[in-house]
C-alpha positions, -999 to 999 in steps of 0.1 A, spaced: -368 429 434 -399 417 415 -434 415 432 -465 399 417 -501 405 432 -536 392 423 -568 385 442 -554 352 455 -523 368 471 -489 381 464 -453 369 459 -418 384 453 -382 375 442 -349 393 444 -312 389 434 -279 408 438 -257 423 410 -220 424 419 -199 446 396 -161 440 399 -140 468 385 -115 458 357 -79 459 369 -59 487 353 -22 479 347 5 507 343 43 510 342 55 520 377 91 523 364 96 535 328 124 524 305 155 546 307 180 555 279 210 532 279 245 542 268 268 514 255 300 512 236 305 495 203 317 459 206 303 457 242 289 422 250 255 433 263 232 463 270 200 458 291 167 477 294 146 473 325 110 484 334 84 475 361 46 470 359 21 477 387 11 440 388 32 408 387 31 381 360 20 405 333 28 395 297 47 420 277 62 423 241 94 442 231 98 463 199 128 478 182 118 510 162 83 496 159 93 461 149 87 433 174 119 414 185 121 379 198 146 359 219 174 345 198 211 350 190 207 388 193 182 393 221 175 378 255 142 387 274 127 376 306 104 387 334 108 385 372 74 392 388 68 429 381 102 435 365 108 430 328 143 428 311 155 431 275 192 423 268 209 432 235 240 411 227 272 421 209 266 458 205 272 475 171 261 508 157 230 493 140 215 486 174 211 524 182 173 527 180 142 533 201 131 502 221 96 498 236 80 475 261 42 469 254 15 451 274 1 421 255 -34 427 268 -34 465 260 -9 476 235 -17 513 242 2 509 275 39 510 267 72 527 276 100 536 253 137 545 256 168 549 233 200 528 231 229 551 224 260 534 209 293 552 213 325 544 194 354 530 214 380 556 225 415 547 214 442 550 240 478 538 245 480 513 274 517 511 269 538 538 250 568 532 228 602 531 247 636 543 234 659 513 225 696 508 217 703 480 192 737 465 183 747 468 147 732 442 123 708 429 150 671 433 150 653 460 170 618 454 185 594 483 191 561 476 209 531 496 221 498 484 234 465 500 223 429 498 236 406 487 221 426 458 207 412 457 172 423 492 160 447 496 131 474 522 128 505 532 109 543 532 117 566 560 107 603 565 106 613 602 106 577 609 93 581 584 64 554 557 65 567 521 69 553 490 52 560 453 59 589 441 36 623 425 39 635 453 62 604 458 84 580 433 99 547 449 112 524 427 134 493 434 154 478 409 178 454 415 206 462 452 210 500 446 208 514 467 179 549 455 170 576 468 146 607 447 139 636 466 123 659 439 108 697 441 103 700 476 120 724 500 103 732 537 109 705 547 84 679 530 107 686 554 136 661 581 144 626 587 156 599 560 152 562 566 158 530 547 158 498 567 149 462 556 153 430 576 153 449 609 156 469 597 186 507 592 185 534 576 205 571 581 197 605 567 206 641 568 194 662 539 180 700 542 184 725 518 168 755 506 188 785 491 171 797 458 185 834 451 187 855 423 201 875 436 231 892 404 241 892 376 214 889 339 220 920 319 230 930 283 221 920 258 248 932 222 256 912 198 278 909 161 286 879 142 272 851 140 298 860 173 315 846 208 311 858 232 284 851 270 285 856 293 255 854 330 265 857 364 249 847 400 257 827 423 235 819 460 236 782 457 242 768 439 273 740 413 274 741 405 236 721 373 232 718 371 194 752 356 188 761 324 169 788 298 177 803 276 150 823 244 150 839 236 117 817 263 101 785 245 113 763 264 137 762 249 172 728 242 187 730 246 225 716 217 247 721 203 282 757 195 275 767 225 254 756 259 267 760 295 255 762 319 284 761 357 284 773 375 315 776 413 309 801 418 281 815 383 284 804 356 259 810 320 270 806 286 254 806 259 281 810 223 270 803 198 298 818 163 296 837 170 264 837 144 236 867 137 214 845 148 185 843 183 201 878 190 189 883 215 161 881 252 152 854 273 170 841 307 158 819 333 175 798 356 152 786 389 169 768 410 143 794 415 115 825 408 137 839 374 145 866 358 166 879 322 166 901 297 184 910 260 184 899 234 210 921 204 216 907 173 233 930 146 248 912 112 244 907 88 274 902 50 275 883 25 296 910 2 312 885 -20 331 848 -20 323 816 -33 338 804 -70 337 773 -89 345 766 -96 383 742 -117 403 733 -107 439 706 -113 465 679 -90 479 690 -65 506 726 -69 495 748 -38 488 764 -40 453 794 -21 441 800 -14 403 835 -4 394 852 11 363 889 20 358 898 48 333 931 60 318 927 95 335 915 108 368 891 138 374 867 128 346 831 139 349 813 106 344 776 95 342 759 64 355 726 53 339 699 28 348 670 20 324 678 50 303 678 75 333 708 92 349 715 81 384 720 108 410 735 103 445 708 97 472 698 73 499 697 45 473 729 52 453 764 63 463 788 76 436 825 78 443 858 85 424 892 75 438 919 85 413 913 66 381 887 42 398 850 52 396 824 34 417 786 31 420 772 16 452 736 3 451 723 0 487 697 -26 498 692 -43 464 656 -51 455 639 -68 426 631 -34 411 668 -26 409 674 -55 385 685 -46 350 713 -31 329 736 -3 343 757 18 319 788 40 326 797 70 303 830 88 302 832 113 273 822 92 242 833 60 259 808 36 275 806 2 292 776 -17 306 767 -47 327 735 -65 338 727 -69 375 704 -98 384 687 -103 418 684 -140 426 659 -156 450 633 -139 473 601 -122 465 602 -92 488 600 -60 467 599 -37 498 618 -49 529 611 -42 566 623 -9 580 634 0 615 607 15 637 609 37 668 577 42 689 568 55 724 559 30 751 523 19 750 520 30 713 513 6 684 543 -7 663 537 -18 628 562 -36 606 554 -38 569 569 -55 539 557 -59 503 560 -91 484 565 -93 446 531 -108 439 510 -118 469 480 -130 448 497 -145 418 476 -176 420 443 -156 421 451 -133 392 433 -141 360 432 -126 325 398 -108 321 403 -96 286 431 -111 264 452 -97 236 439 -92 201 457 -92 167 464 -57 154 467 -42 119 482 -7 117 495 15 89 533 22 88 543 52 110 513 47 133 514 35 169 502 0 178 487 -6 213 483 -41 228 462 -42 260 455 -70 286 429 -66 313 435 -85 346 413 -91 375 437 -73 399 453 -38 396 490 -30 398 503 -66 398 541 -68 398 561 -92 377 544 -85 344 565 -90 313 560 -82 276 579 -104 252 588 -104 215 606 -133 200 615 -146 234 631 -113 245 616 -93 273 608 -57 263 616 -26 283 602 10 281 623 29 256 620 53 227 604 24 207 583 8 234 560 24 261 549 0 288 522 14 311 496 3 337 463 19 344 443 1 370 437 -34 358 447 -26 322 482 -33 311 494 -18 278 523 -21 254 526 8 229 549 2 199 557 36 185 562 46 148 556 11 135 575 -2 105 576 -35 87 604 -48 109 580 -45 139 558 -73 125 559 -102 150 541 -121 177 540 -101 210 534 -119 243 522 -110 277 535 -131 307 527 -131 344 538 -162 362 519 -191 346 495 -167 329 502 -157 293 486 -144 261 499 -135 226 488 -117 195 503 -109 161 510 -74 148 506 -68 111 520 -35 96 506 -23 63 533 -8 42 527 28 31 533 33 -6 541 64 -25 515 66 -53 526 98 -68 561 112 -65 570 149 -66 583 162 -99 612 185 -106 601 222 -108 617 250 -128 603 284 -120 612 321 -121 625 341 -92 597 354 -69 572 328 -82 551 304 -60 557 267 -66 544 235 -51 557 199 -46 531 173 -43 533 137 -31 504 111 -28 505 81 -5 484 50 -2 468 57 32 450 86 49 465 106 78 501 94 72 526 120 84 549 133 58 581 153 65 598 176 40 636 183 40 658 207 22 696 204 25 690 178 52 671 203 74 634 196 82 611 222 68 586 237 93 555 259 84 564 296 80 557 327 59 580 311 33 568 275 35 533 261 37 526 224 44 492 212 33 478 177 39 445 166 25 439 129 32 463 111 9 477 142 -8 505 162 8 519 195 -6 549 217 1 543 252 -12 572 278 -14 563 314 -19 585 342 -34 613 318 -42 649 330 -46 681 313 -59 689 302 -23 657 280 -24 671 260 -53 682 224 -47 669 190 -38 638 185 -17 630 153 1 596 139 13 599 113 41 570 89 44 579 65 72 610 46 60 604 57 24 617 89 8 614 105 -26 632 135 -40 626 163 -65 647 193 -75 638 230 -77 656 251 -103 652 288 -99 658 309 -130 664 346 -132 646 366 -158 668 387 -180 671 404 -215 691 384 -240 689 407 -270 688 444 -266 672 472 -287 689 494 -312 684 531 -320 660 537 -349 656 565 -375 625 565 -397 608 589 -420 576 606 -407 544 585 -412 563 552 -414 559 524 -387 588 522 -362 595 488 -346 616 481 -315 624 445 -307 638 428 -275 644 391 -267 641 377 -232 653 345 -215 619 330 -210 586 325 -228 554 345 -221 567 366 -192 552 400 -182 569 431 -195 564 468 -198 573 495 -224 580 531 -214 582 563 -234 605 588 -216 598 570 -184 560 568 -188 543 534 -193 528 529 -228 492 516 -231 479 497 -262 462 521 -286 458 530 -323 493 546 -320 511 518 -301 509 481 -307 526 456 -283 533 422 -297 547 391 -278 558 360 -298 574 335 -275 606 352 -262 604 381 -287 587 413 -275 579 441 -301 567 477 -298 552 490 -331 547 528 -334 521 534 -361 522 565 -385 551 581 -368 554 619 -363 580 642 -349 561 640 -315 570 603 -314 607 610 -313 618 600 -277 637 574 -256 618 541 -254 626 516 -226 618 479 -223 614 465 -187 613 428 -179 617 416 -143 646 435 -128 663 440 -162 657 470 -186 671 484 -218 666 517 -237 669 530 -273 661 562 -291 636 569 -320 645 597 -344 617 608 -369 628 627 -400 602 650 -416 588 645 -451 595 671 -478 576 677 -510 601 682 -539 575 687 -566 543 706 -558 507 701 -572 496 724 -601 462 738 -609 443 720 -637 416 733 -662 394 705 -676 362 699 -694 334 676 -684 341 639 -690 379 645 -692 404 625 -673 428 645 -651 458 637 -629 473 655 -600 509 646 -593 534 653 -564 569 641 -556 584 635 -520 618 627 -506 609 592 -491 593 560 -504 567 540 -486 552 568 -465 516 572 -453 496 599 -470 461 611 -479 443 632 -505 418 659 -495 390 675 -515 379 708 -500 395 696 -467 377 663 -467 396 630 -471 390 612 -505 385 575 -506 397 555 -537 369 545 -561 367 532 -597 364 568 -610 388 584 -585 421 564 -581 452 571 -560 485 557 -572 521 556 -559 553 549 -578 585 552 -558 587 589 -548 557 600 -570 521 601 -558 492 608 -582 454 613 -580 436 603 -612 399 613 -618 381 599 -648 350 613 -664 351 646 -645 320 666 -640 311 699 -624 310 684 -589 347 675 -591 356 711 -593 373 718 -560 406 724 -541 427 692 -538 454 687 -512 481 661 -507 491 656 -471 521 635 -458 530 640 -422 533 678 -417 540 684 -454 512 694 -478 506 708 -513 474 722 -527 460 728 -562 426 736 -578 406 718 -604 384 739 -627 357 722 -648 340 738 -677 304 729 -685 299 716 -720 263 703 -720 231 719 -706 215 686 -694 238 675 -665 235 643 -646 226 649 -609 251 638 -583 243 633 -546 270 638 -519 271 633 -481 296 652 -460 317 661 -491 319 625 -503 301 609 -532 271 591 -517 272 554 -520 238 542 -531 227 511 -510 194 493 -506 182 517 -478 187 548 -500 165 554 -531 170 580 -559 138 592 -576 134 615 -606 101 631 -619 107 654 -648 126 683 -632 123 670 -596 152 648 -582 146 631 -548 169 613 -523 147 591 -501 158 574 -469 127 553 -458 140 544 -423 166 567 -409 194 558 -385 215 579 -363 244 574 -387 224 590 -415 227 624 -399 250 649 -418 253 674 -447 237 664 -481 247 681 -514 232 677 -548 253 688 -579 234 696 -611 253 712 -639 272 742 -626 250 745 -596 249 728 -562 225 728 -532 232 718 -496 210 709 -467 215 692 -433 197 661 -420 193 659 -382 182 625 -368 168 626 -333 173 594 -313 142 575 -300 134 579 -264 145 544 -255 145 536 -218 176 518 -206 179 498 -174 213 486 -163 213 451 -147 243 460 -125 259 494 -117 293 478 -115 309 444 -124 337 427 -105 357 399 -121 389 381 -115 417 385 -141 413 359 -170 377 352 -161 348 361 -184 330 395 -178 294 402 -188 280 437 -191 243 438 -198 215 463 -203 177 460 -208 157 483 -231 119 488 -235 118 484 -273 128 458 -298 151 464 -328 169 495 -316 201 510 -331 228 507 -304 265 516 -298 290 505 -272 318 527 -258 347 521 -235 360 552 -217 344 573 -245 359 553 -274 334 532 -295 340 495 -295 345 478 -329 333 442 -324 348 432 -358 383 441 -346 381 432 -309 382 394 -310 377 390 -272 345 411 -273 312 396 -283 278 414 -286 246 393 -281 210 405 -282 182 384 -267 149 403 -274 153 434 -252 184 422 -233 217 435 -248 249 417 -235 286 422 -241 309 394 -232 347 399 -226 366 366 -225 399 362 -206 398 397 -190 429 417 -186 437 447 -163 435 469 -194 398 459 -198 389 477 -166 370 510 -171 336 526 -179 314 509 -205 286 530 -220 256 516 -239 238 541 -262 203 534 -275 183 561 -293 191 594 -275 197 578 -241 228 562 -226 237 542 -195 271 533 -180 286 504 -160 320 503 -144 341 471 -149 367 462 -122 393 435 -131 409 423 -99 441 402 -95 434 368 -79 444 365 -42 448 333 -22 429 334 12 448 353 39 440 353 76 439 390 87 427 383 122 434 349 138 409 329 160 415 336 197 411 310 225 378 312 243 368 304 279 331 303 289 310 290 317 290 258 310 257 265 293 268 299 280 273 308 243 308 307 228 319 327 197 350 324 175 357 352 150 382 354 121 388 381 95 398 365 61 405 381 27 408 365 -7 397 368 -44 375 351 -54 357 350 -21 369 319 -2 347 291 8 347 288 46 345 255 65 346 250 103 360 220 121 359 206 156 393 188 159 392 171 124 354 168 122 335 190 98 308 211 114 274 219 99 250 246 110 220 235 131 205 238 165 239 235 182 259 260 162 255 288 137 278 302 110 278 340 106 293 361 79 297 399 77 320 412 50 354 397 57 344 386 92 335 349 97 320 337 130 313 303 145 286 307 173 280 278 197 246 284 212 253 267 245 288 253 254 293 223 277 324 204 288 320 179 260 324 208 235 360 215 247 383 211 216 404 229 191 382 246 165 396 254 131 384 278 104 395 268 69 393 293 39 397 279 4 396 292 -31 412 282 -64 444 299 -55 451 285 -20 441 275 14 445 292 48 436 280 83 434 294 118 427 275 150 419 282 187 408 262 217 375 263 237 376 258 274 344 253 294 343 261 331 319 242 353 308 261 385 322 246 416 298 224 437 297 232 474 311 204 494 288 186 519 306 201 549 299 236 535 262 231 528 236 254 543 212 239 569 179 226 555 147 242 568 113 224 566 86 239 543 59 261 558 28 277 541 29 315 544 -1 323 521 -24 294 511 -42 289 478 -75 309 474 -107 296 456 -109 310 421 -140 319 399 -137 325 361 -156 322 329 -154 295 302 -125 302 279 -109 328 302 -76 324 322 -74 313 358 -45 317 383 -36 300 417 -8 314 439 8 301 471 37 315 492 58 289 511 92 291 530 119 264 532 151 253 515 157 230 486 120 226 480 105 202 454 70 214 444 42 197 425 7 208 414 -23 184 413 -58 186 398 -83 161 413 -54 141 428 -37 138 393 -3 155 389 -2 184 364 25 185 338 36 218 321 20 224 287 6 252 266 -26 251 288 -8 248 323 22 271 331 41 269 364 63 297 376 83 308 407 95 341 420 114 340 454 89 323 478 58 326 455 47 297 433 20 302 407 -1 279 385 -16 296 354 -44 280 334 -44 297 299 -81 288 291 -105 273 316 -132 248 304 -158 228 324 -136 197 326 -110 220 345 -134 227 374 -126 210 407 -100 208 434 -64 220 429 -36 211 454 -1 225 458 25 202 475 60 214 487 86 190 502 122 186 511 143 161 531 129 173 565 92 178 558 62 183 535 32 208 533 2 212 510 -26 237 503 -59 231 484 -84 254 466 -112 250 440 -119 264 406 -155 272 396 -168 284 362 -197 309 360 
């Protein structure tokens, strides 16, 4: 209070200060550690704050996370949730929930990810398999995606021609083909240290009672029966005239215990002949004789009236025949409409109460004999007659009949026919829309002939739309097609575009086990092409792959064998084109011979093969030979050579040439060199010319001369000569430095003598030597002389200058060593390892910190000579040093070392064989609820890495808001963010590289939650205010909040400001939790002051509540 006083009086004023404590928010329920298993779909953290509607943030190991493909977060009043999707080991971290208004208030917990425990849901079971049949072993593991190994008597099994190993959705299967005695024993499946075991036993199949000859009458049943030693054998084969029989409705193979039966219903005359049953490796045979029958009196056309009973009659040459009656392509069975009788050789069909719908052609079949007649109903328009009625007294009686077309005059064509153009092999569909549905008496006509539903034509009605489908169109189907209904009619023309073969397949000649392709190109897209071999249609399999890309169609055969040879046919509509496959076997046409050579000479083995440029291998005593200074492998067309350089006694061995499945061997014998005339010591004076001479036992050998143990190179002054068996070393103008011990070496033979040089002059010319050899004076080396001082100057030394230097002056010599320390050049490798596909170019590169450095390259410790290695190229760009290897081979793989100064760095080169894409894990069908995410995953391998494309049906998908493409190693994933019924389709993943294409498909099903029917709906309660809105006071720029609690069902709520409806935005946020509704104003400004109203309504009532917002 303030008081003021003066002589005139006093006055005062007062005010109140209201201090409102700031609300302190805490976590009333902390986060708890969560334990989840790897591959789980979701793990959820949950915490609770002391106040509702509090804003929080989530962190993973200190890094904020946001809602997306991986995380889902939401708040429900005081409770806050974080869900982590598709758990893997990288998700195991600390997770924190932090208040937005005060980040010091937080709670933290851990996500613990456990690996899935492997267990057997179903163990292996002992089985007994008939000889030569296939045995199937199966166990079921959990989780489904584990991989294990199969063993037979502790020997690991691999997929090959004998064994087929498959794994699909946890089912682990092993198929043992063509079981023999050697396949008996214990089989086991091992995964993650766990094991399941069973035993396989072979049972020999024998024929106990063989087949017997059978004679029957055509049209009756024939039964061929035998008895075998093993019951319930289903993998048997029946043959007629050595062609395998395919069972159908008429011919059935039946197994009952140990009895094997072939039942032929309604035998044909063509069924006669020799029959054979193959059970494993045993067989039994018999002959079937069929007595032919004849039709004595057949059917003929008849005309009758409605409601009349009509009898169709046929006379045969035999009685007791199993006959068939057909109407409109369907077999007639006895019922209230039809009566079928047989009296001796007379066979009757009675049609009761004839109607217009019964009009048409009736056909009679007896064996392979047939007769037909057309039945016409004349007069009347009743399609459904009256029927007798029986009712109780006082009840209503209703008689009803149906006329053929009650509204024929009122029916009109709403949408008429249109001309059609289709491509050959496609279907053509003509449609007419009438004003009335399901009108009787409609006809489709071509060239004046009424059409009926058949394999060619499909006539259908759907409401008011009447359709004619012409299947598999060809040029002969071109015509005018008409629609007729009483006086109504319409017509249109069908034009069929001919499919042309643009590119025919070519004959292919290939080696056994190769992969080949036939290719055909047609004139139109999406035209089906069928491939045939030996008149049998080819279906996709592990052996055959059918690829269609718009107009191009390919047939690929993998691992071909001689049985695949022959003519292949591509059928395109009515067209066909042929090509032949010739399969050649690789073999050796010219073998090796044993060789005997003197030591040091080059030995050459030669082989000739049947084909050009095929892979081969050379062995020495069974060990593969690699190219080196010792061994050279040369291939010229069909000729393969092995050259053994500078032979020694260690090279004597057996050498083998392997090509395909063929091999040949020969022996190399190396005879030693002997010196028949030894070297002799020589005394000489300076400037004399001397000659050392030696004689050996073979001509044309390799040899060398040594001076004090160091090899001598031929120069103008020192020359080495060979004449037949004699080898000489001639030294002109000898001086004191030539005095030494000289040695002749050839193989293991050697001879040594000494040269003595007498000094004749006091002033001797100085000679410089390096490492025992006369020093070659080049531009980099300078010789200086000042009176009595002689100098050898190397201005700029290199690493190669290091060594022992000797000066010879008169009768004296002096020696010293030069050590060259490499510069400290820092080397940085661009890549630690390089991966390339065979025959691609490889690049190995390093970066140094200096210009103009002396460098060396090594492969596996051996220096690379870029002058000799034609495929290797060395390029320097400033401080980047690169080595290129063109057309890489497997032998190029290894460790490459780069040396600069005194430092070195290495890179490993891997040369991989190319691989076409292969589906390791197929896509699986997915079923999700509407609005939920859907995920398709496939595991695919291939070198180079394949390009992945995703398709919905045949439409290429692209990443965007609707779908995402994920890639992790060999796993490729298509993620649909939200799936709805319109997304239901077959989704395909296509993997493609330069060496092939692989695809896998699966379907997506979207379930829509059931809607409660009206008679099951809950009662509707009117809205009622529980807690009304309260007036709110805030400051400018600060948030404000209104809350109202209301009861009732199916409420529709709205918020108003000054009688204007509020729409959600970044300034106004509306939320609901159970019966509480909230309006939050992010930042309040003067224009937001005023009255706010909450309105809730439903079908039975409406309530409202009002409050005001005031700014201080």
